[in-house]
N, C-alpha and C positions, 0 to 999 in steps of 0.2 A: 506590684501586687498589693503591698501594704497600704499605699495611698488609696487604691480602689476599694480595698476592704474598709478603710475608715470612712470613705464617702458613702459606701453602702450602709454602714452602721448609722451614719448621720441621717440619711434618708429614712431608713427603717425606724429609727427612734423618733423622728419627727412625726411620722405617720401614726405611731403608737401613742405618742405623748398626749395629743389633744383628746382622744377618746378616754384615756385614763384620767386626765384631770377633770373632765366633765362627766365622768361615769357615775359617780355617786356623790351626792352632796354630803357634807358642806365643802364647797370648792375652796373657800378661804383656808380651811385646814390643809388641803392638799398643796396649795400654793406656798403656805408657810413651811410645810415639810420639804417641798422641792427647793425653796430658796435656802433654808437652813442647811439642808444636806449639801447643796452645791457650795455654799460658802465654807463650811467646815471641811469638805473634801479638798477644796483649793488650798486651804491653810495647811492641812496635813500633808498634801502632796508637795507643796512648796518646801516644807521642812525636810521631807524625805529626799527630794531632788537636790536641794541645796547641800545636804550632807552626803550626797552621792551614794545613797542607799539604793535608789531606783533611778533608772535612766530610760528615757523614751527616745530612741534614735529617730523613729519616724512618727510624726505627730502633726496635728494642725497648727499652723502659725508658729513654726519652729524658731523664727527670728524674734518673736515677741514673748513666747512662753517656754519654760522648760518642763512645765507640767503637762499632763494629758487632759487638755480642756474638754475634749469630747466625753471622756469617761467621767471626769470630775463634775462637770457642770450640766451634763445632759443624760448620759446612760445610767449612771448610778442614782442620781436623783429621781429619774423616772421609775427605776426599779423600786426605790424606797417608797414612792407614792403608791405604787401598785401593791406592794407588800403591806403598807399601812392600811390601805382600803380593805384588803383581804382579811386582815386580822383585827379590824377595829373593835369588834365585839367578842373577840376570843379571850379565853382564859390564858394565864401565863404559859402553861405547858404547850398549848396549841400555838401560841405566838412563837415559842422557841423552836418547836419541831418544824413548823412551816418555814421559819427562817433558815434552818439547816437545809431543808429541801430546796429552797430558792438559791442558797449560796453555793451549793455543790456545782451547778452548771457554770456559775461565774468562775469558780476555781478552775474547772477544766478548760475554760476558754482562756483564762490568764496563763495557765500552764502551757497550753498549746502556743499561745502568742510568745511566751518567753523562750520556748525551745525551738520553734519553727519559723519565727518571723523576727523582724527588727522593730517590733512595736514596743517591746519592754525588755529591759535587762535588769536582773536582780544583782546587786553588788553587796559587798561588805557583810557577808554572812546572811543575807536575807533568804528566807526559806519559804516554801509554799505554805506552810501552816501559819506564818505571820500574816500573809494576805488573807487566808481563810478566816483566821480569828479576828483580824482587824475589821473585815467586812461584817462579821457577826456582831462584834462589840459596837461598831459605829451604827449599825442598823438598830440595835437594841437601844442605844442612847437616843437616837432620833425618835424612836417610838416612845421612849420614856418622856422626852421633852414635849412631844405633842399631847400625850396623855396628861401630863402635868398641867399644861396650858388649858386643856379642856376642864380638868377638875377645879382649877382656880377660876373658871368661868371667863377666861380671856378669849375663848373661842365659842363658836356656836354650840348649841345643845346636842 
């Protein structure tokens, strides 16, 4: 069941990704957000899995990776691009409350996956609020990085 669920997520995310990337210019900003988010997700997940804080018993390419490559390099970066597009012109309060609203479904999906499937196991005292807060902080950091690059004129207007 878990493998089929992951394959379904992969297909769904690929169908959603292209329209999101090309939805609103500037495309270069969204590619930078996607790549930055994917790289930093992979680094954080490698640290957590090597310290045995989180484990993914069922995942893509289990012989090559201990991390959840589908979430780290595709699902969460796609979410981040969409979130950044949605909040590009928003004031800080709107940026934050929209992030909370977007993060709540992620939390419930992760909680379901941890309790009912073999997709994720929390270890060493990891709690639901660590995942919730880490997604919020990571998304805000990515938003801050792209906004800083825009203000420094490294990206398009």
